[in-house]
N, C-alpha and C positions, 0 to 999 in steps of 0.2 A: 504494500500500500504506500502511495506517495501523497502525503497530506497536501503539499503545495498544488499538485495536479488537481486533487479533488476540490480544494477551496477556490480554485481559479476557473473551474468549469463554467461555461455559460449556462444560463437557465435551461433546463430541459422542459420542452413545451408538450403538454398532453391535452388534447381536445376530447371532450366526453359529452356525448348526447345521451339523454335519458328521458324516460317517459313517466307518466303518472303511475303506471304499473310498477316501475322500478322503485319509486318512492314508497309505495305501499309495501313492496317486498322487503325493502330495508327495515321498515318499521316492524314487520312481522319477524324479521331476523333478530331484532333486539328485544323481542318478547311482547311487543304491543299487541293488543287484541285478544289476549288470553282470557281476560274477564269479559265475557259477552253480556253480562247482566248490567254493566254500567256503560256510560258514554264518554268517560275521560279519554280513552284511547281511540275512540271512533274517528275523530278528525284525521288521524295519522294512517288509518287503514281502510277508509271508505272514500270513494271518489267524490261524493257530495260534500263540499266544504273542505276538501283535502288540504292538509298542511304537511310540510316536510319537517321531520325531526332535525334539529340543528346539527346533531352529531353525524348526520349523513354526509357532512362535509368531509369526514375522514375517508370516505370511499369515492368521492367525486374526483375525477381526473387523477385517479390512483395509478401510480407508475408500476405497480406490482413489486415483486421482490428484486428491485433494481441492483441491490448489493451483490447479487449472484452473477451479474454480467462480467465477463473476463476483463474488460477494459478498466474496471475500477480496482482490480487487484486486491480485493478484500477477501479475507478468509470467511466466506459466507456461511460455511457450516457451523461456525462458532458465533454467529450473530444472534443477539437477543434484543427484543423490543423492550426498552427500559422505561421510557416516559412518553406521554402523549399530551399535547396541548392544542386546543383549538380556540381561536379568537373569532367570534362571530360578528361581522360588521353589518350584515343585513340578513333578513330572512331568506332562506333558500327558495328558489322557484320550485314548484312541484313538478315541473318538466322543463326541458329546454336543453341548451348547450352551454357548457362551461369550459373555461381554459385554465389549466393548471400550469404554474411556472415553478419548477422544482430546482432548488439550489442547496448547496451545502454551506452553512454559515459558521460552523464551529467544529473543531476536533480537539479533544483534550486527551493528551497522552498520559496515562497513569503508570507507565513503566512496562518494560519488556515482559514481565511475568504477570502484569495486572490488566493488560489490555488498554483499550481506548474508548472514549465516548465520541460519537459523531451525531451532530444535529442537522437534520435536513428540514428545510422550510419550503412549504408549498403555498403559493398565493393562488387563490381560486377566484376567477373573474367570470361574471355573467357575459357571455358573448353578445347578448342582445343589446346591452347598453354599456358594456365595459366597466360596470360597477364591481368593486372589490367586495366579494361576499364573505370570504373567510381567510384567515391565516392559520395554516395547519403546520405544527412543528412536531417532529418525532425524533427522540433521542434513542440511538441504537448503541448497545454495548458490544464492541468488537473485541471479543475475548482473545482473538488470535493476532491482533494487530497493534499491540503495545510496543513501545520503544522506537516508534517511527517518527516521532515529533507531532506537533499539533499547530494550532493557530486559529484565527478567526475570532468571533465574538466570545466573550466570557459566558460561562454557564452559571446561572444563579440557582443554588439548590432550593427545592421546594420545602417550605417550612413544615414541621410535624403538625399533626392534628392536636387539638387541645387534650390535656390530661384531665378530663372530666367526663361525666356521663353524657352521651349524645342527647341533643335536644329532640331528635326524631329518628326513628328507625323504620325502614321500609323493607319488607321481605318479598322477594320474587322467587318463584319456582322456575328453574331453567329446564325447558323441555328436553327429553332425551335426543330429539332430532334437531335441537337448536342450531348447532354448528353446521348441519347440512343445509339448513335454510339460510343462515347468515352468509355462507360462502358463495351463494348465488348473487351476492352484491359485489363480487369481484375478487375475493381472496381465496384462491383455489389451492392453497398449500395443503398437500395430502395429509399432513400431520393432524388436521382437524376432521378428517373423514375416514382415513384408512387405518385399521388396527395394525397392519404390518408396518406402515410408515411411522406410526406412533411408537411401536416397539423398537424400530431401528434407531429412533431418536432417544430411547431410554425411558419411554413412558408406557405404562401398562395399557392405556387405551387412548383414543383421540381426545384432544383438549378443545375447549371453547376458545375461539379467537380472543385475544386480549381486547381488541377493539369492539368486540361484541359485548364483553363485560363493561367496557367504557360506555357503550350505548345504553346499557341498563342503568348505569349511574346517571347519565344525562336525563333519562326518563324520570328517575326518582326526583331529581332536582327540579325538573319542569313541573312535576305534580305537586311537590311540597312547597316550592318557593315562587313559582311563576304562574300559577293558575293554568298550567298547560299551554301558555302562550309562548310559542317559539321565539318571538321577537324580544322577549325579556331575558333570555339566557345570552350572556355576553362572552364569558370565558369559562372553559372547563379544562382542567389539567390534573394529571396524577401520575404516579409511579407504579408500574406493574411489578408486583413482588411475589406472586404465586399464581399458578394456573387454576382455572375453574374447569370442572368436568361437566359435560352435558348430563342433565338429570339431577344435579345438585340444587340446593337452595342457596341463594345469596342474600345477604343482608346489607343494605346501604345505610350507613350511619352518618347523620348530618349534625353539624354544629353551627349555630349562628355566631359569626365572628364580628360582624358589623351590619349596619342596615342593608348593605349590598353584597357582603362577602360571606361565603359558606365554606366550611371545611368538611371533607367527607372521607370515609373509608368504605371499601367493599370487603365484606367478610364472608368466608364459607363456613357457616356455623358447624356443620357436621365434622369438619376436620380442624376447626379452630385456626384457620389460615387466613391471613390478610392477602386478598387478591390485588387490590389497589390501595396504596397508602399515599399519604401526603397530598390528598386530593384538595383542590381549591376550585371554587366556582364564584363567578361574579354575575349578579343579576341586576336588572333594572327594576326599580320600584314601580308597582302598578299604581293606578290612580287612587285606589283605596288605601294605599300605604305610603303615599308621598309624604316626605317629611318625617317618617317614623320607620322603625325597624320592620322589614318584611317578615311576617311571622311564618315560621315553618309549620306545616301541618302534615299529619300522617295520612 
């Protein structure tokens, strides 16, 4: 791996056209619509009054597993998805064409035996009006590429969640086929579908995509702090610390930090594992809470 080469690459352009069906499929992939007795999820899975979940930005203009391409000279077999951040500048259209501009803006060398951190940034624009819709940042842990040097922007560590009882907990059941549905939104890594591929990677069975777990967390914050209004979620970021298995339950723990700031964790209660840690969300206040703390509700 050559850090100078990577940091000085021109932006990689990805154009992506999608339909209302794709928008509904993404929402189903992150668990929306499971409770058919209520209408909270209905706007995300039903064509009448359809809305796009903000976290769908993570799969729009998605470049795939680009670290695997030979020209980057990255030891791709030892790459882990470490952190994910999305800044939402405008509500996503429910259909249309977007343009992604992918660049590498930071590489942190932790040493020859400790690997390196690489942050890729993807700007997503609406092709119809050239409006910036989202800034998506992903930090990868390159376990086999330490000792090569680094550069670019500084990486600021995510702060820990509060050391107190959460203000709200939301529990979701992850369906056994959840990863098979989620992968139809673009991430076809066989680790999430094939028992043989999972076994070869050292896992007993296929795993849920980290970005699928991230989408569940986004739904919890939308429901608890945004009245399910996608326009009110502005930032969602967190660190992946353990995998989730399809068929398990996950618990999203939320802490109110300020009128607009929420800390969160995603827990797998059955195994007492933290799947997403150091989670942070920023929300816009609704009319009913302007000038006061946006109350979390379960």
